[in-house]
C-alpha positions as CSV (number, residue, x, y, z in Angstrom):
1,M,10.9,-50.4,47.1
2,S,10.4,-51.4,43.5
3,Q,7.2,-50.5,41.7
4,H,7.6,-53.4,39.5
5,C,4.7,-56.0,40.3
6,S,4.1,-59.5,38.9
7,N,0.3,-58.8,39.0
8,P,-0.8,-57.2,35.7
9,F,-3.9,-55.8,37.3
10,N,-1.6,-53.6,39.5
11,G,0.0,-52.0,36.3
12,C,-3.5,-51.5,34.5
13,V,-4.8,-49.7,37.6
14,R,-1.8,-47.5,38.0
15,K,-1.9,-46.5,34.4
16,T,-5.6,-45.9,34.4
17,L,-5.3,-43.6,37.5
18,E,-2.4,-41.7,35.8
19,R,-4.6,-41.0,32.9
20,Y,-7.6,-40.2,35.1
21,F,-5.6,-37.4,37.1
22,A,-4.0,-36.1,33.8
23,D,-7.4,-35.8,32.4
24,L,-8.7,-33.9,35.6
25,D,-6.1,-31.2,34.6
26,G,-5.8,-30.0,38.1
27,H,-9.5,-30.3,39.1
28,P,-10.0,-32.4,42.3
29,P,-11.4,-35.8,41.9
30,G,-14.7,-36.6,43.7
31,D,-15.5,-39.7,45.5
32,L,-12.6,-41.6,43.7
33,Y,-12.8,-44.7,46.1
34,Q,-16.3,-45.4,45.2
35,L,-15.7,-44.6,41.5
36,M,-12.9,-47.1,41.4
37,L,-14.9,-49.8,43.2
38,A,-17.9,-49.5,40.9
39,E,-15.7,-49.4,37.8
40,M,-13.9,-52.6,38.8
41,E,-16.8,-54.4,40.6
42,R,-19.4,-54.6,38.0
43,P,-17.2,-56.1,35.2
44,L,-15.8,-58.5,37.8
45,L,-19.2,-59.7,38.7
46,E,-20.3,-60.0,35.2
47,K,-17.3,-62.1,34.2
48,V,-17.5,-64.3,37.2
49,M,-21.1,-64.9,36.8
50,H,-20.6,-65.8,33.1
51,H,-17.8,-68.0,34.0
52,T,-19.8,-69.9,36.4
53,G,-22.8,-70.1,34.2
54,G,-24.8,-67.8,36.6
55,N,-24.3,-70.3,39.5
56,Q,-24.3,-67.9,42.5
57,T,-22.9,-70.4,44.9
58,Q,-19.9,-71.1,42.7
59,A,-19.5,-67.5,41.8
60,A,-19.5,-66.5,45.7
61,R,-16.9,-69.2,46.4
62,L,-14.7,-68.0,43.6
63,L,-14.9,-64.4,44.7
64,G,-14.5,-65.3,48.5
65,L,-17.9,-63.9,49.3
66,N,-20.8,-64.9,51.3
67,R,-23.6,-65.9,48.8
68,S,-26.0,-63.3,50.2
69,T,-23.3,-60.6,49.8
70,L,-23.0,-61.5,46.2
71,R,-26.7,-61.4,45.7
72,K,-26.8,-58.0,47.3
73,K,-24.0,-56.8,45.0
74,L,-25.7,-58.4,41.8
75,Q,-28.9,-56.5,42.7
76,H,-26.9,-53.3,43.2
77,Y,-25.6,-53.4,39.7
78,G,-28.8,-54.7,38.1
79,L,-27.1,-58.1,37.3
80,D,-29.7,-60.2,39.2
81,E,-31.7,-61.5,36.2
């Protein structure tokens, strides 16, 4: 199976993870799944909220989330101004 992907995010994530593991220098990573979610989710929410002018209904629709789920995520990251 080819590692080539037409999705540019895929390549960025791969390169970031390669650097992350190299920087660990053999030390075990901790809670990597949650780390990756937090690192990607916050900027995603910030940009989508900016793109929609703060309209949570539009943002939830764009993200494919329920509006109450979006509100909880915004609160979690302190983005619920």
